[in-house]
N, C-alpha and C positions, 0 to 999 in steps of 0.2 A: 539803300545801302549798296556798296560798290560791287559786291560779288556774292553769289549764293553760297550757302554752307556746303562744303564737300561732304559726301555721304560716307566716305571710307575712313574718316577720322572722327575722333570724339567731337561731339557737337560744340563743346566750348572752344576747342581749338579752331574749328571752322569759323565760329563767330569772331574769335580773336583775329583770325587771318583777314576776315572781311573788314574789320575795324582798322587793321593796319593798312590795308589797301586804300581805305578811305582817307587815312591820314596822309599816305604817300601821294595821293592824287590831289590833295589840297582841299578835299571836301570838309575836313576838320583841320584847322590851322592851329598853331601854337596858342595856347590859352583858351581854346574853344572847349566847351563842355561836350563830352561824349554822351551818347544815349545811356540812360540809366538802366538799372536792372529791370524795371517794369516795362520800359520801352523795348528792351531786347526780348523779354518774355513774349510780348505781343507780336513782334516782328518775326521771330523765329519759332514761336510756339514751343518754348522750352520752359523748364522749371527755373525757379529763382536761383537755385544753387548753380545751375549751368550758366546762367547769365553772369552770376557773381564770379565764377571761375574764369570766364572769358575776359572780364575786365581786370581780373587779377593777373592774367598773363601779360597784359600791356603794362601794368604797374611793375611787375617783376622784371620786365625787360627795359624799364626806364623810359618807356614811351609816354606814359601817363602818370598822373599823380592824383590821389584822392584828397579832397578838401572836406573836412568834417562838416556835415550838414549841408553841403553844396553839391556834391557829386564827384565825378571823375573827369579830369581835364587833360587835354593834350599838354605834355610838358613843354615849357618854354625854355629854350637854351639861350640865355641872355649872356653872351660873351662880353664881359666888362674889362677883362685884363689880358693884355698880350704880354706874357712873361718872356722877355728876351734873356734867355739863360746865360748868355756870355756877356753881353754889354752891361747888364745890371750888376755884375760882380767886378767890374773894372775898378782898379785902384783909384781912378779919377772920381769915382762916385763916393765910396766910403773914405778914401784918403783925404778928400776935400770936405769931410764933415757931412756929406749927403746921406740920405736914407735909401737903401736898396728898395724898400717897399714903396717909397714915394716915386721911384723911377718906374715901377710897375703900374702905379695907379694914375699916371698922367691923364689929365682931362676929367678926373673924377675926384671924389672926396675921400681919400684914404685915411684910415684910422687904425692905430695899433692899440689893442687892449692888453695891458700887461697882466698876466695871470699868476705870476709868482716866480720867485727864485729860491733855490734851496740847495744844500749840499747833502748828497746821499750816495749810497753804494752804486757803482756803475752798472747799468743793465748789461746783459751779456752782449747784445748786438752792438751798442754804442761803445762799450768798453773794448770790444775786440777791434773795432775800427780805429779807436784811439791808441791801440797797442798797450792797454793797461792790464795789470794782473787782476785776478778775480776779486780781490779784497779792496781794490782801489776806490777812492771816492771821486765823484764828479760834481761840478757845479751845474745845475739844471735851470735853464731859463725857459719859461713857457709864455707864449703870446697867442693872441687871436687877432686876426686881421680882418677888417671890415671895409667894404667898398660901398659908398653911398648908404651907410648904415646897415648893410647886410653882411653877415659873417661869410667869408669865402675861404679862409685858410686858418689852420692851426699849425703852430711851429714850436718845436721843442729842441733847444740847443743843449748839447752836452760838452763840457770842457773839463780837462784834467784839473782837479781841485788844487794840486800843488802849483799849478800855473795861475789859476783864476781866483782862488779864494783870497779874500782880503783886498781885492782890487775893485775898481769901478764895474768890472764885469759882473761881480756878484751883487751889484746894487740894482734897484728897479730901473733907474735911469743911468745907462752906461755912458751917456754923453754923445756929442756930435760924432757922426760916423759909425756909431754903434760899437759892437764888440770887436769888429775887425780893426778899427782904428785903435782901440785899447790894446789889442794884441800886438799891433805894430809898435806901439809905445814901449811894450815890454820886450821888444826885440824878436817877436814871433809872429810878425804879420803874415797873412796868407800870401803865398806866391803862386799857388796852383789850386784848382778845385776839381773835384770829381763828383758827378751826380749820377745816381741810379734811380730809374723811374719805372714804376709799375702801376697797374690799375687794379682795383678790387672794390668790393662793396663796402659800405661804411659799417662801423660798429655802432651799437646803440648810443654810446657816449658821444661819438663823433656826430651822429645824427642830431643829438640834442644840442651840442655846441655850435653846429653849423646850420641848424634849422633845415635838415634834409628830410625829404619824404621817402617812402618806400620805393626801392628800385633805383635810387640815385647812386651812381658810382662815385668813387673818389680817386684822385691821383695821389700816389705816395711818392714823394721825392726825398731821397736821402742824400744830403750833400756833405762831403768831407772836405774840410779846408786844410791844406798842407803848407807848412812853412818852407822856406828855401832849402832847409836841410832835410826835407822829406818827412819831418815829424807832423803827424796829424794833430791839429790844435783845436779843432771843433768838429762835431758831428751834429748836423741839423736835420731833424726828421719833420717833414712838412706834409700835411694832409690837405689837399686842395679839393674844393667843390668842382667836379669835372665840368659842370655846366657854365662855370664862370670864367674859365681859363682857356687860352690858346698858348701852348708851349712852343716858343720859337727859338731855333738855334741857327745862327749864321756864322760861318767860319770859312777860312781859306782852304783850298784843296791842299792836302799834304803832299 
């Protein structure tokens, strides 16, 4: 083991620190199985609960993941998608009938799983960004995105129902170029985008839909699409598996 357990801290924290040092040094690489509870009990002469707590620290920090019946393994961060935040939204992509998602997944096998479309009261957050009164209705489109068969992102779009209801936007297949192309046909095509990004831990439902283990963070991207007149025409809330994405932004100096 890489380092002795410090005496002035709880034993489980010292064991966790030793395991983290071993991971940092390359003694345990991505995908490697870490010593199990019994191994740690023998090595450090501690109780099973102490060994379990030590492994739990690594899992809670996102450095390791438990696999049922197999043990605890060093997490593999397999970056499969370079999300170019500016280029992917260019009108040359959706205006020519292209898919924004396909632009992200170049070199892989991207797939979009449609989860449903419905008209419902606007949630407070999305409704506020769209500038809608509290009683307003929105068209909600939900999708799950997969790369090489693995779920990597959930996306939920909100659009003013007075604009989108009864149009192809409210259909499962909105057609070439997606909803931005359809908005353009309605005279409300996006002219500007604003994205807000933050990181947090996943919810149980997000973990289920994305197949995430304990301690896996997600990236939340909230994009607002604005028409030339400044009207917000879509709010898209995206939940990304943080281990699958690199977010890249390239732009000229102002």
